[in-house]
C-alpha positions in Angstrom: -23.0 49.1 33.7 -20.8 47.8 30.9 -17.6 48.1 32.8 -19.5 46.0 35.8 -20.2 43.2 33.4 -16.4 43.2 32.3 -15.2 43.0 35.9 -17.4 40.2 36.8 -16.6 38.4 33.3 -13.1 38.8 33.8 -13.0 37.5 37.5 -15.2 34.6 36.6 -12.7 33.8 33.7 -10.0 34.2 36.1 -11.4 31.6 38.5 -12.6 29.1 35.8 -9.1 29.1 34.6 -7.7 28.1 37.9 -10.0 25.2 38.1 -9.2 24.0 34.6 -6.4 21.6 34.3 -3.7 22.0 31.6 -3.8 19.8 28.7 -1.7 17.0 28.4 1.3 17.6 25.9 0.2 15.1 23.9 -3.1 16.7 23.3 -1.2 19.9 22.6 0.9 18.4 19.9 -2.1 16.5 18.3 -3.9 19.8 18.2 -1.0 21.6 16.6 -0.5 18.8 14.1 -4.1 19.1 13.2 -3.9 22.7 12.6 -0.7 22.5 10.6 -2.5 19.7 8.4 -5.6 21.9 8.0 -3.6 25.0 6.9 -1.8 22.6 4.3 -4.7 21.4 3.0 -6.2 24.7 2.7 -3.0 26.1 1.1 -2.9 23.1 -1.3 -6.4 23.2 -2.3 -5.9 27.3 -3.1 -3.1 26.1 -5.5 -5.1 23.3 -7.4 -8.0 25.7 -7.4 -6.6 28.0 -9.3 -4.7 25.8 -12.0 -7.8 23.5 -12.6 -8.9 24.8 -15.9 -5.2 24.4 -17.4 -4.6 21.1 -15.6 -8.1 19.8 -17.1 -7.0 20.9 -20.8 -3.3 19.2 -20.3 -3.2 16.1 -22.2 -1.9 12.9 -20.6 1.8 13.1 -21.2 2.2 9.3 -22.1 -1.1 7.7 -23.0 0.5 4.3 -23.5 2.1 4.0 -20.2 -1.3 5.5 -18.3 -3.3 2.9 -20.1 -1.0 0.2 -18.9 -1.0 1.4 -15.4 -4.9 1.3 -15.5 -4.9 -2.2 -16.9 -2.7 -3.3 -14.0 -5.1 -1.8 -11.5 -8.1 -3.2 -13.0 -6.5 -6.7 -12.7 -6.3 -6.1 -9.0 -10.0 -5.2 -8.6 -13.1 -7.0 -8.6 -16.5 -6.2 -9.8 -18.1 -6.1 -6.3 -15.1 -3.7 -4.9 -15.8 -0.2 -3.3 -12.4 2.1 -4.0 -11.4 5.2 -2.4 -9.2 7.3 -4.9 -7.2 10.0 -2.8 -6.2 13.1 -5.0 -8.3 12.3 -7.8 -8.1 15.4 -9.7 -10.5 15.8 -12.6 -11.7 12.3 -12.1 -10.1 10.7 -15.3 -8.5 7.5 -13.5 -11.6 7.0 -11.4 -13.9 7.3 -14.2 -11.8 4.9 -16.3 -12.0 2.3 -13.4 -15.6 2.7 -12.7 -17.0 0.0 -14.9 -14.7 -2.6 -13.4 -16.0 -1.8 -9.9 -19.0 -1.4 -7.8 -18.5 2.0 -6.4 -15.6 4.7 -6.3 -15.4 7.4 -3.7 -13.1 10.0 -5.7 -11.6 12.6 -3.3 -9.4 15.8 -3.4 -8.7 19.0 -1.6 -9.7 21.2 -4.8 -13.4 22.3 -5.3 -12.5 23.4 -8.9 -11.0 20.1 -9.6 -13.9 18.0 -8.4 -16.4 20.1 -10.3 -14.7 19.1 -13.4 -14.7 15.5 -12.6 -18.5 15.8 -11.9 -19.1 17.3 -15.3 -17.3 14.4 -17.0 -19.2 11.6 -14.9 -22.4 13.3 -15.9 -21.0 13.7 -19.9 -20.1 10.1 -19.6 -23.1 8.7 -17.8 -21.1 7.2 -15.2 -23.4 7.0 -11.7 -21.1 4.8 -9.4 -18.3 7.6 -8.9 -19.0 10.0 -5.8 -17.0 13.2 -5.7 -16.0 14.5 -2.4 -13.9 17.3 -0.8 -11.2 15.5 1.4 -7.6 14.8 2.3 -6.1 11.7 3.5 -7.2 12.4 7.1 -11.1 13.3 6.7 -11.9 11.2 3.7 -14.5 8.4 4.3 -13.6 5.7 6.8 -14.5 2.7 4.6 -13.5 0.2 5.0 -12.5 -0.1 1.5 -11.2 -2.8 -0.9 -8.5 -0.7 -2.4 -7.4 2.7 -2.3 -5.7 4.7 -5.0 -3.3 7.3 -4.8 -1.9 8.3 -8.1 0.7 11.1 -8.2 -0.2 12.0 -5.0 2.2 11.1 -2.2 5.1 13.3 -3.3 2.6 16.4 -2.8 1.9 15.4 0.8 4.1 17.0 3.4 3.1 14.4 6.2 3.8 11.6 4.1 3.9 9.0 7.5 0.5 10.3 8.4 -1.0 10.1 5.2 0.0 6.3 4.7 -1.5 5.6 8.3 -4.7 7.2 7.3 -4.7 5.1 4.0 -3.9 1.7 6.1 -6.9 2.8 8.5 -9.5 3.1 5.6 -8.3 -0.3 3.8 -9.8 -3.8 5.2 -7.1 -6.2 6.2 -5.6 -7.5 3.1 -7.1 -4.6 1.1 -5.1 -3.4 -1.8 -2.9 0.2 -2.2 -1.8 1.3 -5.4 0.3 4.3 -5.7 2.4 6.0 -8.5 4.9 8.4 -7.4 7.2 10.9 -8.4 10.9 9.8 -7.1 14.0 11.9 -7.7 16.1 10.5 -10.3 19.3 8.9 -9.1 21.1 10.2 -12.0 21.9 14.0 -12.4 19.9 14.7 -15.4 17.5 17.7 -16.5 14.7 16.2 -14.3 16.9 16.1 -11.6 18.6 19.9 -11.9 15.2 21.2 -12.5 14.0 19.7 -8.6 17.2 21.1 -7.1 17.3 24.7 -8.7 14.2 25.5 -10.8 11.4 24.0 -8.6 12.4 26.1 -5.4 12.0 29.4 -7.4 8.5 28.3 -8.8 7.2 27.5 -5.5 8.5 30.7 -3.9 6.2 32.5 -6.6 3.3 30.6 -6.1 3.8 28.6 -9.6 4.2 25.1 -7.9 2.9 23.1 -4.9 4.7 21.5 -2.2 6.9 18.4 -3.7 8.9 16.1 -1.8 12.3 15.0 -2.9 11.8 11.0 -2.7 14.3 8.6 -3.3 12.9 5.3 -4.3 14.0 3.7 -0.9 12.6 6.4 1.1 9.1 5.6 -0.4 9.2 2.1 -0.2 10.3 2.3 3.5 7.6 4.6 4.3 5.1 2.4 2.9 6.2 -0.6 4.7 6.8 1.3 8.0 2.8 2.2 7.6 2.0 -1.4 7.7 1.8 -2.7 4.2 3.7 -5.5 2.4 4.9 -4.5 -1.1 4.0 -7.0 -3.8 4.9 -5.3 -6.8 7.2 -2.0 -8.0 7.5 -0.8 -11.5 9.2 2.4 -12.6 7.7 4.1 -15.4 9.1 3.8 -19.0 11.9 6.1 -20.5 12.9 9.1 -18.3 9.6 9.3 -16.3 10.8 8.8 -12.8 7.5 7.9 -11.2 7.4 4.6 -9.5 4.0 2.2 -9.3 3.9 0.2 -6.0 1.1 -2.3 -5.3 0.9 -3.2 -1.4 -1.5 -4.8 0.8 -2.4 -4.0 4.2 -0.7 -6.9 6.4 -3.2 -7.3 8.9 
């Protein structure tokens, strides 16, 4: 009886497969890209979940520069704005900016990071920040008045895709603020570590994906995604991170 059902099932499957049309190449490519994106998110989430406790306990390296960045962002926001932060980590930036806006949606791929952000929001009495698990592709659609990506773009493999996702979530004329690690032009200790030490750490699971971005490459990618760059600023000292303020052009 079971064998008969198998034979009927196989014949039905063959007939059905003959009637089905082959999917267009574009659909196959999109499906493959989506699969890669989901796998990359999963792999990244596992890494950040694992290091969440250490990350949360690590003090901000340059508090003065960080406060200057916060002040710069506050100057771009209005009390009625809704803001999307991508790669929010444990929510430090979202919670610091919360009094300046109406609402912030803070997203990250790591559940463990977000749990710490929710704890901090509760302890600080902040009620207008919502923490959600998401990457750039499945974050809420908005549209938002502003999108923030602080210390994020250099950790994304498909940066062009991510920037397109960001542009789609902004209102026309909305502001996009990013702070991104760029490879130093001079061959200093940071440059040598990126070239030699970082690959070893990645091979043993001690470091995530990390793009080797030149400042010109970063600027070009943001412009290519439909943004007009209004301000750029390198961090002080030897810190190779670049802050960019850009607006959606249409």
